[in-house]
C-alpha positions in Angstrom: -5.7 17.2 3.7 -5.1 13.9 2.1 -3.3 10.8 3.5 -1.8 7.8 2.0 -1.6 4.6 4.0 1.3 2.1 3.4 0.6 -1.6 2.7 2.4 -4.6 1.2 1.2 -6.1 -2.2 0.4 -9.9 -1.7 -1.0 -10.6 -5.1 -1.3 -9.0 -8.7 -3.9 -9.6 -11.2 -4.5 -8.0 -14.8 -2.4 -7.6 -17.8 -2.5 -3.9 -19.0 -1.6 -1.1 -16.6 -5.2 0.1 -16.9 -6.7 -2.9 -15.3 -4.0 -4.1 -13.1 -5.0 -4.6 -9.5 -3.8 -6.2 -6.4 -4.4 -7.3 -3.0 -2.7 -5.2 -0.5 -2.2 -5.9 3.2 -2.5 -3.0 5.6 -1.5 -4.7 8.8 -3.7 -7.5 8.6 -6.6 -5.8 6.7 -6.4 -6.9 3.0 -8.0 -4.9 0.2 -7.9 -4.8 -3.5 -6.5 -1.6 -4.9 -5.7 -0.3 -8.4 -2.0 -0.7 -9.5 -2.4 1.5 -12.6 -0.1 4.2 -11.4 2.7 1.7 -10.4 3.3 -0.4 -13.4 6.5 -1.9 -12.1 5.3 -3.0 -8.7 5.9 -6.7 -7.7 4.5 -9.0 -5.2 6.2 -8.2 -1.8 6.7 -4.5 -2.6 5.4 -1.8 -0.3 3.1 0.9 -1.7 1.4 4.1 -0.4 -2.3 3.9 -1.1 -4.9 6.7 -1.4 -8.5 6.4 -2.3 -8.0 3.0 -3.7 -5.0 3.7 -5.8 -1.4 2.7 -5.1 0.3 6.0 -5.9 4.0 5.1 -5.2 6.4 2.3 -4.3 8.2 2.9 -1.0 10.9 0.8 0.6 9.9 -1.4 3.7 11.7 0.8 6.3 9.9 4.0 5.1 6.6 2.0 5.0 7.1 0.6 8.6 8.1 4.2 9.8 5.0 5.7 8.3 2.9 2.8 10.1 4.6 3.7 13.5 3.8 7.5 12.9 0.1 6.7 12.1 -0.1 4.4 15.2 1.5 7.2 17.3 -1.1 9.7 16.1 -3.9 7.4 16.9 -2.5 6.5 20.3 -1.8 2.9 19.5 1.5 1.1 19.9 0.5 -1.9 17.8 1.5 -2.4 14.1 
C-alpha cells in the first residue's frame, strides 16, 4: 500500500520540468521534493507527495481534509 501526504509549496527552483524542485511544508516540516510531475504548480499550491515526488495538485480543502484523516488514523487531533 502507498500513501501520499499533502503539503503546501513554499518555494520553487529549477527551469526545466526535469530539474524543478520545491520546498514543501508538511504541517511545519519542510522538505525539498521533485516537482517534475506537476509542471504547472505554483508557490502556495497544495500537492500530494509520494516518495519525494509531488504527484498531483489538490485544492486546499481536500489537502486539509486528508491531513485531518491522517491525524485521526494516528490518534492525533493536531494539524
